[in-house]
VOFI-335580 format. One record per residue: residue number from 0; z, x negated, y of N, C-alpha, C in turn. Coordinates in nm, 2 decimals. Layout:
<rec k="NUM" n_up="Z" n_east="X" n_north="Y" ca_up="Z" ca_east="X" ca_north="Y" c_up="Z" c_east="X" c_north="Y"/>
...
This chain:
<rec k="0" n_up="7.66" n_east="-16.14" n_north="14.86" ca_up="7.79" ca_east="-16.23" ca_north="14.81" c_up="7.94" c_east="-16.12" c_north="14.79"/>
<rec k="1" n_up="7.95" n_east="-16.13" n_north="14.69" ca_up="8.14" ca_east="-16.06" ca_north="14.69" c_up="8.28" c_east="-16.13" c_north="14.66"/>
<rec k="2" n_up="8.36" n_east="-16.09" n_north="14.74" ca_up="8.52" ca_east="-16.18" ca_north="14.76" c_up="8.58" c_east="-16.08" c_north="14.68"/>
<rec k="3" n_up="8.69" n_east="-16.14" n_north="14.61" ca_up="8.79" ca_east="-16.06" ca_north="14.55" c_up="8.87" c_east="-16.10" c_north="14.63"/>
<rec k="4" n_up="8.89" n_east="-15.94" n_north="14.66" ca_up="9.05" ca_east="-15.94" ca_north="14.78" c_up="9.17" c_east="-15.86" c_north="14.69"/>
<rec k="5" n_up="9.28" n_east="-15.96" n_north="14.71" ca_up="9.46" ca_east="-15.87" ca_north="14.69" c_up="9.48" c_east="-15.84" c_north="14.78"/>
<rec k="6" n_up="9.56" n_east="-15.71" n_north="14.75" ca_up="9.69" ca_east="-15.68" ca_north="14.86" c_up="9.80" c_east="-15.66" c_north="14.81"/>
<rec k="7" n_up="9.91" n_east="-15.74" n_north="14.85" ca_up="10.03" ca_east="-15.76" ca_north="14.80" c_up="10.14" c_east="-15.61" c_north="14.94"/>
<rec k="8" n_up="10.19" n_east="-15.53" n_north="14.86" ca_up="10.25" ca_east="-15.44" ca_north="14.94" c_up="10.39" c_east="-15.39" c_north="14.85"/>
<rec k="9" n_up="10.47" n_east="-15.47" n_north="15.00" ca_up="10.64" ca_east="-15.44" ca_north="14.97" c_up="10.75" c_east="-15.39" c_north="15.06"/>
<rec k="10" n_up="10.81" n_east="-15.31" n_north="15.03" ca_up="10.92" ca_east="-15.27" ca_north="15.16" c_up="10.95" c_east="-15.30" c_north="15.22"/>
<rec k="11" n_up="11.01" n_east="-15.33" n_north="15.34" ca_up="11.08" ca_east="-15.44" ca_north="15.41" c_up="11.22" c_east="-15.43" c_north="15.42"/>
<rec k="12" n_up="11.25" n_east="-15.60" n_north="15.44" ca_up="11.40" ca_east="-15.58" ca_north="15.40" c_up="11.46" c_east="-15.47" c_north="15.47"/>
<rec k="13" n_up="11.60" n_east="-15.45" n_north="15.41" ca_up="11.68" ca_east="-15.30" ca_north="15.51" c_up="11.64" c_east="-15.17" c_north="15.45"/>
<rec k="14" n_up="11.55" n_east="-15.18" n_north="15.42" ca_up="11.42" ca_east="-15.06" ca_north="15.35" c_up="11.49" c_east="-15.02" c_north="15.17"/>
<rec k="15" n_up="11.56" n_east="-14.93" n_north="15.21" ca_up="11.63" ca_east="-14.85" ca_north="15.07" c_up="11.52" c_east="-14.85" c_north="14.94"/>
<rec k="16" n_up="11.53" n_east="-14.95" n_north="14.82" ca_up="11.40" ca_east="-14.95" ca_north="14.74" c_up="11.49" c_east="-14.92" c_north="14.62"/>
<rec k="17" n_up="11.46" n_east="-14.71" n_north="14.62" ca_up="11.51" ca_east="-14.64" ca_north="14.52" c_up="11.49" c_east="-14.71" c_north="14.33"/>
<rec k="18" n_up="11.35" n_east="-14.72" n_north="14.38" ca_up="11.25" ca_east="-14.76" ca_north="14.22" c_up="11.35" c_east="-14.89" c_north="14.20"/>
<rec k="19" n_up="11.34" n_east="-15.00" n_north="14.33" ca_up="11.39" ca_east="-15.11" ca_north="14.24" c_up="11.57" c_east="-15.06" c_north="14.21"/>
<rec k="20" n_up="11.61" n_east="-15.03" n_north="14.29" ca_up="11.75" ca_east="-15.02" ca_north="14.20" c_up="11.72" c_east="-14.93" c_north="14.08"/>
<rec k="21" n_up="11.67" n_east="-14.80" n_north="14.05" ca_up="11.65" ca_east="-14.77" ca_north="13.93" c_up="11.59" c_east="-14.89" c_north="13.80"/>
<rec k="22" n_up="11.52" n_east="-14.99" n_north="13.86" ca_up="11.47" ca_east="-15.11" ca_north="13.73" c_up="11.58" c_east="-15.20" c_north="13.72"/>
<rec k="23" n_up="11.67" n_east="-15.27" n_north="13.87" ca_up="11.79" ca_east="-15.34" ca_north="13.81" c_up="11.92" c_east="-15.24" c_north="13.71"/>
<rec k="24" n_up="11.90" n_east="-15.09" n_north="13.78" ca_up="12.04" ca_east="-15.06" ca_north="13.67" c_up="11.96" c_east="-15.02" c_north="13.49"/>
<rec k="25" n_up="11.80" n_east="-15.04" n_north="13.50" ca_up="11.80" ca_east="-15.05" ca_north="13.33" c_up="11.83" c_east="-15.17" c_north="13.31"/>
<rec k="26" n_up="11.76" n_east="-15.28" n_north="13.36" ca_up="11.79" ca_east="-15.36" ca_north="13.34" c_up="11.90" c_east="-15.45" c_north="13.28"/>
<rec k="27" n_up="11.99" n_east="-15.39" n_north="13.37" ca_up="12.17" ca_east="-15.46" ca_north="13.32" c_up="12.22" c_east="-15.35" c_north="13.23"/>
<rec k="28" n_up="12.16" n_east="-15.24" n_north="13.21" ca_up="12.16" ca_east="-15.17" ca_north="13.05" c_up="12.11" c_east="-15.26" c_north="12.97"/>
<rec k="29" n_up="12.03" n_east="-15.35" n_north="12.96" ca_up="11.98" ca_east="-15.35" ca_north="12.83" c_up="12.02" c_east="-15.52" c_north="12.81"/>
<rec k="30" n_up="12.11" n_east="-15.53" n_north="12.91" ca_up="12.18" ca_east="-15.66" ca_north="12.89" c_up="12.16" c_east="-15.78" c_north="12.99"/>
<rec k="31" n_up="12.07" n_east="-15.73" n_north="13.06" ca_up="12.07" ca_east="-15.87" ca_north="13.21" c_up="12.13" c_east="-15.82" c_north="13.28"/>
<rec k="32" n_up="12.22" n_east="-15.84" n_north="13.30" ca_up="12.33" ca_east="-15.81" ca_north="13.40" c_up="12.33" c_east="-15.90" c_north="13.51"/>
<rec k="33" n_up="12.23" n_east="-16.04" n_north="13.52" ca_up="12.26" ca_east="-16.09" ca_north="13.61" c_up="12.12" c_east="-16.12" c_north="13.71"/>
<rec k="34" n_up="12.11" n_east="-15.99" n_north="13.69" ca_up="11.95" ca_east="-15.95" ca_north="13.77" c_up="12.02" c_east="-15.88" c_north="13.89"/>
<rec k="35" n_up="11.96" n_east="-15.92" n_north="14.02" ca_up="12.00" ca_east="-15.84" ca_north="14.09" c_up="11.89" c_east="-15.85" c_north="14.22"/>
<rec k="36" n_up="11.93" n_east="-15.76" n_north="14.30" ca_up="11.81" ca_east="-15.73" ca_north="14.47" c_up="11.71" c_east="-15.70" c_north="14.39"/>
<rec k="37" n_up="11.65" n_east="-15.61" n_north="14.32" ca_up="11.50" ca_east="-15.61" ca_north="14.22" c_up="11.44" c_east="-15.56" c_north="14.38"/>
<rec k="38" n_up="11.34" n_east="-15.56" n_north="14.40" ca_up="11.23" ca_east="-15.48" ca_north="14.47" c_up="11.12" c_east="-15.49" c_north="14.39"/>
<rec k="39" n_up="11.05" n_east="-15.35" n_north="14.43" ca_up="10.93" ca_east="-15.29" ca_north="14.29" c_up="10.81" c_east="-15.29" c_north="14.45"/>
<rec k="40" n_up="10.74" n_east="-15.37" n_north="14.45" ca_up="10.57" ca_east="-15.30" ca_north="14.57" c_up="10.43" c_east="-15.29" c_north="14.43"/>
<rec k="41" n_up="10.39" n_east="-15.30" n_north="14.50" ca_up="10.24" ca_east="-15.24" ca_north="14.46" c_up="10.13" c_east="-15.36" c_north="14.49"/>
<rec k="42" n_up="10.04" n_east="-15.38" n_north="14.37" ca_up="9.90" ca_east="-15.50" ca_north="14.47" c_up="9.81" c_east="-15.40" c_north="14.39"/>
<rec k="43" n_up="9.72" n_east="-15.41" n_north="14.51" ca_up="9.61" ca_east="-15.32" ca_north="14.49" c_up="9.46" c_east="-15.44" c_north="14.52"/>
<rec k="44" n_up="9.39" n_east="-15.45" n_north="14.45" ca_up="9.29" ca_east="-15.58" ca_north="14.40" c_up="9.12" c_east="-15.45" c_north="14.43"/>
<rec k="45" n_up="9.05" n_east="-15.56" n_north="14.47" ca_up="8.90" ca_east="-15.50" ca_north="14.53" c_up="8.82" c_east="-15.58" c_north="14.53"/>
<rec k="46" n_up="8.67" n_east="-15.60" n_north="14.49" ca_up="8.49" ca_east="-15.69" ca_north="14.54" c_up="8.55" c_east="-15.63" c_north="14.66"/>
<rec k="47" n_up="8.51" n_east="-15.70" n_north="14.80" ca_up="8.42" ca_east="-15.70" ca_north="14.89" c_up="8.32" c_east="-15.71" c_north="14.91"/>
<rec k="48" n_up="8.21" n_east="-15.69" n_north="14.98" ca_up="8.10" ca_east="-15.77" ca_north="14.96" c_up="8.13" c_east="-15.80" c_north="15.12"/>
<rec k="49" n_up="8.13" n_east="-15.95" n_north="15.12" ca_up="8.11" ca_east="-16.01" ca_north="15.28" c_up="8.08" c_east="-16.20" c_north="15.24"/>
<rec k="50" n_up="8.02" n_east="-16.26" n_north="15.38" ca_up="7.94" ca_east="-16.37" ca_north="15.27" c_up="8.05" c_east="-16.49" c_north="15.36"/>
<rec k="51" n_up="8.14" n_east="-16.40" n_north="15.49" ca_up="8.21" ca_east="-16.49" ca_north="15.59" c_up="8.38" c_east="-16.44" c_north="15.50"/>
<rec k="52" n_up="8.45" n_east="-16.56" n_north="15.45" ca_up="8.54" ca_east="-16.49" ca_north="15.42" c_up="8.70" c_east="-16.46" c_north="15.55"/>
<rec k="53" n_up="8.65" n_east="-16.51" n_north="15.71" ca_up="8.77" ca_east="-16.48" ca_north="15.77" c_up="8.77" c_east="-16.34" c_north="15.79"/>
<rec k="54" n_up="8.58" n_east="-16.32" n_north="15.77" ca_up="8.59" ca_east="-16.18" ca_north="15.86" c_up="8.64" c_east="-16.07" c_north="15.75"/>
<rec k="55" n_up="8.61" n_east="-16.09" n_north="15.65" ca_up="8.66" ca_east="-15.99" ca_north="15.53" c_up="8.79" c_east="-16.02" c_north="15.51"/>
<rec k="56" n_up="8.88" n_east="-16.12" n_north="15.54" ca_up="9.02" ca_east="-16.10" ca_north="15.55" c_up="9.06" c_east="-16.03" c_north="15.65"/>
<rec k="57" n_up="9.03" n_east="-16.01" n_north="15.79" ca_up="9.02" ca_east="-15.96" ca_north="15.91" c_up="9.01" c_east="-15.86" c_north="15.86"/>
<rec k="58" n_up="8.93" n_east="-15.80" n_north="15.79" ca_up="8.84" ca_east="-15.61" ca_north="15.75" c_up="8.96" c_east="-15.56" c_north="15.65"/>
<rec k="59" n_up="9.00" n_east="-15.64" n_north="15.59" ca_up="9.14" ca_east="-15.59" ca_north="15.51" c_up="9.29" c_east="-15.61" c_north="15.56"/>
<rec k="60" n_up="9.30" n_east="-15.66" n_north="15.62" ca_up="9.42" ca_east="-15.66" ca_north="15.71" c_up="9.42" c_east="-15.55" c_north="15.81"/>
<rec k="61" n_up="9.29" n_east="-15.51" n_north="15.86" ca_up="9.27" ca_east="-15.34" ca_north="15.91" c_up="9.28" c_east="-15.25" c_north="15.81"/>
<rec k="62" n_up="9.21" n_east="-15.26" n_north="15.68" ca_up="9.24" ca_east="-15.13" ca_north="15.57" c_up="9.42" c_east="-15.17" c_north="15.54"/>
<rec k="63" n_up="9.50" n_east="-15.23" n_north="15.56" ca_up="9.64" ca_east="-15.21" ca_north="15.53" c_up="9.69" c_east="-15.16" c_north="15.62"/>
<rec k="64" n_up="9.66" n_east="-15.18" n_north="15.81" ca_up="9.68" ca_east="-15.11" ca_north="15.93" c_up="9.65" c_east="-14.98" c_north="15.91"/>
<rec k="65" n_up="9.55" n_east="-14.97" n_north="15.86" ca_up="9.50" ca_east="-14.81" ca_north="15.84" c_up="9.55" c_east="-14.68" c_north="15.76"/>
<rec k="66" n_up="9.55" n_east="-14.79" n_north="15.62" ca_up="9.58" ca_east="-14.69" ca_north="15.54" c_up="9.70" c_east="-14.80" c_north="15.39"/>
<rec k="67" n_up="9.63" n_east="-14.86" n_north="15.34" ca_up="9.73" ca_east="-14.94" ca_north="15.25" c_up="9.82" c_east="-14.97" c_north="15.30"/>
<rec k="68" n_up="9.88" n_east="-15.00" n_north="15.41" ca_up="10.04" ca_east="-14.97" ca_north="15.38" c_up="10.11" c_east="-14.90" c_north="15.54"/>
<rec k="69" n_up="10.21" n_east="-14.82" n_north="15.48" ca_up="10.27" ca_east="-14.78" ca_north="15.57" c_up="10.38" c_east="-14.89" c_north="15.64"/>
<rec k="70" n_up="10.31" n_east="-14.93" n_north="15.79" ca_up="10.37" ca_east="-15.03" ca_north="15.83" c_up="10.49" c_east="-15.01" c_north="15.89"/>
<rec k="71" n_up="10.55" n_east="-14.92" n_north="15.90" ca_up="10.66" ca_east="-14.88" ca_north="15.94" c_up="10.80" c_east="-14.89" c_north="15.83"/>
<rec k="72" n_up="10.79" n_east="-14.91" n_north="15.71" ca_up="10.85" ca_east="-14.93" ca_north="15.65" c_up="10.82" c_east="-15.07" c_north="15.57"/>
<rec k="73" n_up="10.65" n_east="-15.08" n_north="15.52" ca_up="10.63" ca_east="-15.15" ca_north="15.42" c_up="10.52" c_east="-15.29" c_north="15.49"/>
<rec k="74" n_up="10.57" n_east="-15.43" n_north="15.45" ca_up="10.46" ca_east="-15.53" ca_north="15.46" c_up="10.37" c_east="-15.54" c_north="15.41"/>
<rec k="75" n_up="10.28" n_east="-15.64" n_north="15.38" ca_up="10.18" ca_east="-15.68" ca_north="15.29" c_up="10.14" c_east="-15.83" c_north="15.38"/>
<rec k="76" n_up="10.08" n_east="-15.84" n_north="15.24" ca_up="10.04" ca_east="-16.03" ca_north="15.23" c_up="9.89" c_east="-15.97" c_north="15.18"/>
<rec k="77" n_up="9.80" n_east="-16.02" n_north="15.23" ca_up="9.66" ca_east="-16.02" ca_north="15.18" c_up="9.53" c_east="-16.13" c_north="15.10"/>
<rec k="78" n_up="9.53" n_east="-16.15" n_north="15.00" ca_up="9.46" ca_east="-16.29" ca_north="14.93" c_up="9.29" c_east="-16.22" c_north="14.97"/>
<rec k="79" n_up="9.22" n_east="-16.33" n_north="15.00" ca_up="9.10" ca_east="-16.34" ca_north="14.98" c_up="8.98" c_east="-16.42" c_north="14.88"/>
<rec k="80" n_up="8.92" n_east="-16.41" n_north="14.81" ca_up="8.93" ca_east="-16.59" ca_north="14.77" c_up="8.79" c_east="-16.51" c_north="14.73"/>
C-alpha cells in the first residue's frame, strides 16, 4: 500500500526570513502595500510504501529530524494520507 506524504518546512519565529522580506518588498512595489510579515517555506511531497499510517507518520518525522528540516532554525508539519 502506498501513502502520500507531505512535509511543510518553515522558518521558526524570530529567524530572519530574507526571502520573505524580498517577496514582501516586491509585493509592495507592485501595489500591494497592505501585505506584511511575509514568510517563505517549502513543501516536500512523496509516496511512501506502508500499510500503517501511524508508522509512516513516525518515519516521515524521523526523515524531517535527520534530513528534510534544519531543526535549529526550521519547524515542520507532516501530513500522511
